[in-house]
N, C-alpha and C positions, 0 to 999 in steps of 0.2 A: 309578852311577845318574844318569840324565839328569834335567834339570828337567822335561821333558815328561811324565814318568811319576809325578811327585810326588803328584798328586791321587789316582790309583788306588792307589798304594802305601799312602798314608795310610789310605784308607777300607777297603781290603781286608786290610791286614796290621796296620799300626800301631794302628788304632782297635780292631780286633777283639782284639788282644792285651791292651788295657787293660780290656776288658769281658768277663770270662769268662762272665757270666750275661746276655749281651745279650738284650734283649727283641725278640721277633719282631713284625712289624707285621701285623695282621689286616686284609685289604682289606675294603672295603664289600661287602655281599652283592650278588651279581649278580642274585639272584632279586628283591630289592627294587628294584634299578635298573630292571629290565624291568617290574616291577609299576607303578612310578611312571610309566613311559612309557605304560602301557595304561589308566591311571586315567580319562582323559577319556572313554573309551567303556565303562568298567566299570559293573557294576550298582550299585556304591557311589555313583557320580556320579548315576546315575538316581534312586536312592533319596533322595539329598540334595536333588535338584531337587523331587521329590514332597513332601519334608518342607517345603521353602520355600513351595511352592504351598499346602500345607495350613495353614500358620501365618498369623496375621492380618496385614493390610497397612494398618491404620488409622493409619499414621504419616505424616501429610501435613506435619508440621512438628515443632516442639519441644514442643508442648502435647499430650500424649497422655493417655489414660484407660485404666486397667487393665481396666475393664469391657468394653472392646472385644475383649479377648483371649479366644479360644475354645480349649477344650481339645482336644488331639489324642486320638483314640480309641486304645484299647489295641491294636486290630488294626493301625492305622497304624504304631504304634511297633514292633510285632513285625515288620511288613513291612520297615521301614527297617533295623531291626537285622539281619534275616536277609540283606538285600542287602549290608550292610557286612561281615557275617561271611563271606559267600560270597566276597567280593572279596579278603579278607586271608588266607584259608587258604593256608598254604604260604609266605607271604612272610617275609622276615627283617628284623630291625630295622636301620635305617640309623644307629643311634646306638650301635653296638657299641663298648665301651670297651677301650682297650689295657690289658692287665693281665698281671702275672706272678704265678706261684704259687710259694710256698715253704713249707717246713715250719717250724713254730714261729714265735716272735716275732722280728721283725727288729731287730737292734741299731741304734740311731740313730747315724749317723756324726757325728764332731765337726764336719765342715764343712757339715752339713745345716742349712738355714736354717728359720726359722719359716714358718708357712703363708702369711702375707701379704707376705713379703719376696721381693724379685726380684733376680736377677743379670742385668746387661745388659752386653754387649760392643759398643761402638760401633766399627764398621768403616768408616773414612772414606777416600775417594779424594782424595789430595792431588797427583795428577799434573798436568802442565802444562795439560791441557784443563779442569781444575776450578778453576784459579786465580781466574777471574773471579767465581765464586760462593762461594769459600771464606769471605769475610767473613760471608755470610749463614749458611753452615754453622756457623761459630763461634758465631753468635748463637743458633741453634736448639739446638745441643748444650749451650751454657752454660745456656740456659733449662731444659733437661731436668735438669741437676744442681741448679739453683736450686729447682725444684719438688720434687725429691727431698729436699733439705735441709729443706723446709717440711713435706711430707706423708709422706715415707718415708725418714727419715734413717738407717735401718739397712740400706737397700738397698746392694748392692755393684755397682760399675761398673768396667769395664776399657776400654782404648782400643787399637785396632789401626789403623795407618795403612798404606796401600799406595800405590805410586808414588813412594816415597822413594828418594833416591840410596843410602842405606845399607840394610843388612839386619840386623835384630835380632829374632830369635824363636827359641824353643826347638826347633821342628821342623827348622829349618835345621841346628842343631848335632847333632840326633839322627839325621835321615834324609837331610839335604841338600835342596837345592832351596828353594822358597819365597823367592826373592830379591825384594828391594825391598819387603819387608813388615816393618814395625817395630812392636813392641809398645811403645807410649808409656807405658802404665801397666798393671800387672797388676791382677787383680780385687781390689778393696778396698772397704771401706765409704766412702761418699761423704763428702767434706769440702770446705772452701772452696778449698783449693789446686787442686782439680779445675777450678773455674771459671776460674781464672787460666791454667791450662795449656791449656784449650780456646780461650781468647780469643787465643792466639798460636800457632796451628798452623804447623808448618814447611811450606814449599812444596816439593813434590817436583820432580824433574827428568826422570823417566822415566815412560812409560806403565805403569799398574798392571794387575795381573791380579786381578779381584775373586774368582775361585774360590780362588786361593791365600790371599787374605785371609780368606775365609769359613772355610776349613779351619783356619787358625791360630786364629781366634776360637773355633771348636768345640773345638779341642784345649785351649784355656785353660779352657773351661767343664767339659770332661770331667775334666781333672786336678784341678780345684777341687772338683767336686761328685760326680763319678762318675755313678751312676744315680739319685741322690737328687734331690729338688727338681724333679721333673718338672712341666712346665707353668709353672715360674717362672724358666726360663732363656731369655733372649732375645738375639738378634743384631739389630743395627740397621745396615743397610748403606746408605751414602749415596754415590752415584756417578752419573756420567752415562752409564756403560756405552758409551762412545764409542770405546774401544780394544779390539782383539782379545785374546782369551785364548789361551794356548798350546795347540797341538795335542797330543793325548795320543799316547803311544807305541803303545798298543793301544786298540782301540775308537774310539768317537767322543766328541765333546764332550757330546752328549746322554747317553751312557752314564755319563760322569763325573758329570754333574749328578744323574742318577737314583740313583747309588750314594751320593752325598753326602746327597741328600734323604731316602733310606731310613734312613741312620744318624741323621740329624737327628731324624726322627720316632721312631726307637727310643730315642733319648736324651731325648725329651720336650722338645725345643727348638723355639722359635718364631723366625721371622725377619720383620722389617719391612724392605722394600726401597724406598728412596726414590730414584727415577730423575729427576735434574735435567736437563731438556732445554731448551736455548735454541735459537732459530731458526738460529743459525750452526752448531750441531752437526749439524743435519740436512743442511745444504748440503755438508758435507765427508765425513761418515762414515756415509752412509745404509745401505750394505750391512752394515757391521760392527754398527751399532746394531740392525738388523732381526734379525741372527743372535743377538745378545745378548738381545734382547727375547724371542726364542723360548726361550732357555735359562732366562730368568726365569719364563716361563710354566710351564716344567716344574717349577721349584721350587714355584710356586704350586699346581700340581695334585698333586704328589707329597708335599708336606709342609705343615706349618702356617705357610705363608709368605704374606705380603700384599705385593703390589707396587703402588705408586702412582707416577704420573708427574706432574711439576710443571713449569711453564714460567715461573714468576715467583718472585721472592724472597718475596712475600707468601704464596703457596701453600706454599712450603718451610717457613715458620714453623709452619704448621698440619699439615703432612704427617707429621711425626714425632710419635708418641704420647709426649708428655712426662710424662704422669701415668698410672699404671697403676691403673685402677679395676676391682676384681673384680666380676663380674656377680652380683647378689643378687636373688633372686626376691621379688616383693611378694605373690605368691599362688601356692600349690600346692594343687590340689584339683580338684573336679569342675566341669565346665562343663555345667550342667543344661539339656538341651534339653527334658526333661519329667521327671516322676517315674520314668519307665521307661527313659529314655535319657540317659546321662551320658558325657562325654568327659573324660579326665584331661588337664589342661593345666597349664603353668607360665607365669607372667606376669613379664616383665622390663621395666625402664625402657628405652625406646628413645632418648628425648631428655630431658635434665634440665638446667635452667639451672645453670651453675657460679657459685656465690655468691662474693662478695668475702670474703677470709679474715677470720675474726673476730679483732679486735684486743683484747687483754686489758689490763686496768689493771696498771701496773707501778710499783713503788716502788724508789727508790734509797737507802732508809733502812737497809737491811741492812748490817752491817759488811763492809768490803771484804775482810777476811780469811776470811769465811765462804764456803767454796767450794760448800757445799750449799744456799745460800740460793736460794729460788725467785723471790723478788722479787714474788710475786703479792699482790694486795690482797684481803682478805676484807671484804665489805660486809654489815653488819647493819642492819636496820631496826627502829625502835621506834615504836609507836603510842601517842600520849598523848591523854588526855581534854581536851576543850575547856574543860570546867568546872574541871578541876584539871590544869594543864599539867605538874605534877610527877609525876602518877600515870601509870605505864605500863600500858596495857591488854593483858592476856595474850591469847594466841591463842584460848583457849576462850571468851572474852568478846567476840570479834569475829565479825561476820557480814556477808556481802555483801548489798548492796541494789541493786535495779534500778529505774530511774525508769519510772513508768507514769503518764503525764499529769502533774498537779501533785504527786503523791505519790511516795514511795520505798517499794517493796515489799521487805521483807527475806526472803531465801530462805537457809535453812541449807544446809551442804554435803551433808547427807543428802538433803534435798529436791531439791537440784540434781542429785544423782546419780540419784535415783529418776525424775526427769522426763526424763532423757536417753533417747534412742531407742537401743536396743541390739539390732540385728538379728543373725541368725546369719551366720557367715562363709559366703559363697556367691557364685557367678556364675551368673545365670539368664538364659536367653533369653526376651525378651518378644515378639519377632516380627521380621519383615523389612519393609523398605520400599525403594522405588526410591532409588538413590544420589543422584538429582537433588533429592530432598526434604531432604537434609542439606546446608545451606549451609556454605561454608568458614568464615564468621564465627561459626558455632555452636561451633567447637572451643575448649575451655578447657584451660589448663594444659599438662602434659607429654604425651608420646606413649608408650604402652606397647605391647609386642608379646606376642601370645599364641602359644605353640608347644605342640605336643602333648608329653606327658610323654616325655622321652628314654628310648628302649628299649622303649616300649609300642607294639607293632606295630598293635594295633587302634586306639589313639588317633591314631597318626600317619596311618593311612589314612582314618579317619573324619573327622578335621579337614581333611585334604587334599581329600576328596570334597566336603565342605561349602564350602570356600573356592573350589574350581573351579566348583561349581554356582552360587554367588553371583556369581562373575565373569561366567560365561556369561549369566546372567539380569540382570546389572547391578543387583544388590541389595546392600544392607548390612543388618547385623543390629543390633537395639537390645537392649542387655543391661543388667541391673541388677547392680551389683557391691558386695560388702562384702568388702574384702581380708583383714581379720583379725577374729578373735573380739573382741567388745567395742568395735569401732569405732563412734564416735558418729555417723557419717553414712553415707548411702547415695548412691552415684553412679550415674547412668544415662548410658550412653555408646553409641558406635557402633563396630561392628567392620567394618573394611574389608579385604577379602581381599587377601593378598599372595602371589600365585602365583609360585613359584620357577622360574627358567629352567634351574637346574642340577638334573640328575636325582638327585644325591646330597644335595641340600638340601631338606628337607621344606617344604611350604607353611605359611603362618602368617597371622596377622591383626594389623593395626594397630588400636589402641584409642584413641579420643579421648573425653574427657568432654564431655557435652552440657549446656547450661544448662537450669535450670528456669525457670518464668515469672518468678520473682523476680530471676533473674540477667540477664535481657535488658534492654537499654537501647534504647528506641525513640525516636530523635530524628528529627523530621520536618523536611525541608528543602524549600524551593521548587524546583519542577522547572525545569530549563534549557529545556525545550521551550516554556515560556510566555513566554520572553524574546522581544522583538522582534528582527527580523533585524539591526538596528543594534548589538545587544548579543551577537550570535553571530559566530563567526569566519567570514571570507570565504575564498575558495579560496586566495588568496595566503597568508593567515595559517595556514591548515591545512597547506599545503605546507611552510611554515617550521617548524611544529611537528613534522611528520613527519620532516623532515631532522634535527632536534635529537634526537629519540628514536632514530633509526637511528644517529646518530653515537655516542651513549652506550650502545649495546647491549653488555651485559656478556657475551653469548654469541653473538658473530658467527659466521657459517657458516665451517666449516673451521678454527676456532681453539678453544683451550681456554677454558672459561668463566672469567671473571674473578670473584674473590671467591666461589668455591663454599663453602657452609656447612661442608662436611667439612674444608676446608683453610684456613679463615679464623679465626685466633685472635682472642680478645677483646682489643682494644688496651688497654683499661683495666687488665685483669689482667696483661697482659704488661709494661706499664710499671711496675706496682706491684712485680712480682717483680724486675725489674732494679734498681729503686731500693732495694729491700730489701737486695739483695746489695751495692750501693754503700754504703748506710748502715752495714752491718755492718763494713765496712773503714774507712770515713771518717765518723765520727759527725756531723761538721759539714758534710757535703757538701750542696750545694743541689740542688734537683730539676732534673735535666737536661731539655733540650727533648725533645719527642716524636721518637722515632727515625724516620728517613726511610721505612723499610719500613712502620712502623705508620701513618704519615701517609697512605700510599696506601690504607689501609682506611677512614680517616675523611674523606678529602677526594678530590675528583675528580682524575683523572690530569692533571697540569699539561701534560705533553707532548701529550696528546691534545687538550686545549683549545687549545693554541697552534697545532697543526696545522689546526684547524678554526675559526679565528677568523671566517672569512667566514660560516659557518653561524650562529654565535652572534650576529654583527652583524646578519645578516638577520632573525633571530628578534627581536632587540631593536628593530629598526626597524619590524617588523610590529606590535609592541605598545608604543606610546608610553605611557610612564608620566609622570604629572604629580603634583607635590606637592599635597596637600590642606591648605590652611592651617587648616581647621576641625578637622582630626583631631588629637586629643590622645593622649598616651602611655597614659593610664589608661582609654581608652575602647575599646569593641569595635564595629567596623563591622558594620552590617547590610547584607546584599546588596540593592542597589537593584533592585526588580522592578516593572515596569509592570503595573498591574492589568488591562489589556486587551491583546489581541493586535494592536492597530493598529500599523502601521509608520510612520505619519505623525509628523513631528517635532513635538514640543510647543513651545509658545511659551516665551519667556524666563521668564515668571512661573511657568509650570508647573514648569520645571526648578528654579527657586529654591525653590518650595514643597516639592518632593520632597527637595531637598538639605537643607533645614532639618529636615524630618521624620525622615530616616533618617541624619542626620549621625553621631550617636553615642548610645549608651545606656551609661551608666557603671554598672558593677557594684560599684564601691567609692566611692560618692558621699561627698564630704567633708562636705556639709551635708545633714541629714535634712529634706527638704521634706515638709510635712504638708498643704499645700493648693495648688491651682493658682491663681496670681494673674492679674492683668490685664496686667502688663507683658510677661512672656515665658511664656505658658501652655505652649508646646511644650516648653521647657526644664524647666519645673516638672513636666510630665507624665512626661518621660523619667526624671527623677531619682526621682520617686515609683515608677515602674515598676521601677527598678533596685534598690529597697530589698529586702533579703532578711531583715530582722530580724523580719518578721511577714507572713504571707500576706495579711492584710487590705489591705495597701497596693496590691495589684494591682487589686482590685475598686474600692477607693476612688478610685484614679487614673482608672480608666475612667469611673466615675460622675461624678466632678468634671469630666472633660473633656466629657462629654455635656452637662452643665449649662452649661458655658462656651460651647459651640457654640450651644446654644439661645439664650443671652443675646445673643451676637454677631449672630445672624440676626434675632432679634425686635427688637432695638434699633437696627438699621441704618437709615441715612438715605440713601435712593437708592443702596444697595449699598456704602456706604463701608467697612463692616466685613466684606464678603464675602471679600476676600483673606485676612484673618486667620482667618476661620472655615474657609476652605479649608485653610489650613496646619494648623489644629487637627484637622480631619477626616482629613487624610492621616496625621498623626501617630497618631491613634486607630486608623486602619485597620492601619497597620504594627505598632503595639503589640499589637493583638488577634491578628494573624497570629503574631507572635513568641511570645505567651503562650498560643496555641491557644484563643482565645476568639472564634471567628468568629461565633457566634450572637449575642453581645452587640452586635457592630458591625452585623450584618445587621438585627437587630430595630430598632436605633436608626436606621439609614438609612431603613428603611421608615416608621418613626414620624415622622422628620424631614420626609420628603417629603409625607406626609399632613398634617402640621402646616402646611407651607408652602402647600398647596392651600387649607386652611381659613382661613388668616390672610392670604390674598391676597399671598403672597410667592413667586409662581411664578417670579419672576426669579432667585431663588437656585437653584431646580431647574435652570433653563436654564444657570446658571453652572456647576453641578456637571456637567451633561451635556457642556458644552464642554470640561471638563477630565477627562472620562472617569473619573469616580468611580463605581465599581460595587460590587455585593455581593462579598463574599469567596467564592470558589468552592472546590469540593472539591479541585481540583488545588493550590490555594494552602495550604489547611489541611484535613487529613483529617477533622476533626470537622465540617466544613461540609456542609450538605445541598443546596447550590445548584449545579446543573450549569452548564456553560459557556454554553449557549444562553440560559438564563434570566438569567444575569448580563449578557450582552451586550444583551439586549432590555429590561433593567430600566428604563433611562433612554433614551428616544427624544427627541431634540431637538424640542420643540414648534414648530409653525408660529405665526407672529405674528398671523395674522388670527383674528378671534373665532369664525368658523364652525367651526374645528377644535378649539376648546378643549374642548367637551363630549366629542367622540370620543376625544381624546387622554387626557383624565382617566379616561374609562372603561377605555381600554387599560391605563393605568398601574395602576388599581385592580384590574384582572383579574390582573395579574402579582403584585401584593402579596397578592391573595387566594390565589393558588396557593402562595406561599411561607408565608403564615400559616395555611394549612389551610382556606381557605374553599371556595366552590363551584368 
């Protein structure tokens, strides 16, 4: 027997002889495939669109009211039901399960593992073309074992290397061939020795054949488990697929792959293929790699195989699935369109944050000779009476209390249970709205995925018709969800259609939780459009910023995206797992520095920055930064904003006045200021505004500053106190914008101007006009009622001759009358 025929010999002869009751693979229904292709023009799609048109569209934002929802008539429901029923007659389920039938109860084999245990065979290419990336391969494989020791310590793992100078596998001894394939370790329960073995992989000297290695890995799983443990047997292939595989004696390479993939499916095996491709690989072996990529795609189409391509060490760390998480539904039941129309759905988690492992309390007080000691610490709490510290209060005498104003209201466990909202388990459609009405920042928490109940033909087609209709009409659905019976809360969320490009994959929905009114945080910020041109970027600065953004583009054209979420591991977790392994072997080991590969996730690419120093330098020169000696560490800067749109440069005093007013507001003031003094009123005002121990300090600070400004203006001698009064007025204006109190400032400024006219202090009004102090507009604070044009015309610099005094006063009074609600 020649080496060229080993693949086909194994799959056609050797494999079949080991499996007398081999499972046949049932292909997906061709009727359903063709039905899926026709759905866009089917009556079911038409019925779904009419359903969307018939439901309410009163969802303009996140604040909705159920009274707007109108009921669908029974005739409409029957019409939609009939259209869906018409479309699905004769179609077959695309969720047909592979099954074998046998008489009587099957005897559990000794080697069969428990439901949640997994058997993994790592198939690693160590040939010469892989030497440059083997250090990263060692890291990712070691990480897989480290995670299994933490989360799945009863899983079993084996290792197969190909491209080695030696040959060591059972198939070579039994049937011949399979050269340069070495079984480094047979399938065994994971242990710490595995990590050490993977951190020092041998370097091969000959090109490897990945098909030979896959067959050897399959043979190991078949001998170990037979037909048992279906769905829990996995092959992990890591290679660059840059070397050619052997030509078969009969048939083609594609025929070989089809045969292997068919047997892989029959045995219930899955395969993850990680293809590591660097730039230099494409330059030398393009034809071979394209051929191998085609063979990999055959594996992907004919079996439960997943093929991913990576171009960097960072992506390699996340490409291999190191932790096996079984999919668990969070909901199984009806998706209620109405009382007459329901679709059976299953809901899974699509994304969920991986939490940091829980660390338990540990005690070393157990005797060293006790091999069964758990070293866990049990914590007990005792509640004692304040009146009698020696008396322990039993649970039946304790009750929870909730603060309500100055008092504490006791509520018993029975009352607390009775007051809880306990809705029925359900998922109900509230209505549809345009996709543009749901902003991205409305999304809360994790993402779920809705699929039709597997095997339910009607549900699959009905859900698909609804998803395609929503996509065509650019609509999303608003739904109310209670995932389980007795759940204490209700969530309202949005369903976004996820239409599949694959005929054999049904359509689905992505679900995101939406906030209620209490969950929304509305923070108002001043608009950049109100800034003068001197505070907006010029053409040169904008060009420098454009070049910087283009330089740091993570998805440049023609290249693989850098740091894609699917392939980017959490550096905090990865570092923890590595240190845990180090600590288990060396208890006194210090925390090592962050790994170079993980650094690329948390820091900018050093090589990229060094190659583009000129762009960084140009950006730095375009935006000169200067130290502010007045800025303190414990202060928060408030963005300086001119109150008017004038582009003229202010005089030196005006700049100084603004700088003092907006220099800083301390949110953790060391001294609790209780009144505004004469020495430094601006500082006292800012410190009072920063106090958060009682809401009264905001209003008190504003009122005291008003009084201080009145005193400075009224007691001035030929305008000697006007500069200080201006500083106080600017500080008051900024404080009222920050605390959303524009009405207080606007009322005060109108009252101050009228006061100056009555007291013959018109010179102060002229002084304010020259420094462009105006009312707070709606663009600066949403609570303000003053439009821009009223603010600009509020203060018109008066002429000095006496003939214009009366007309000017009348004009100013007219403006104040408009603001205060007069004629």
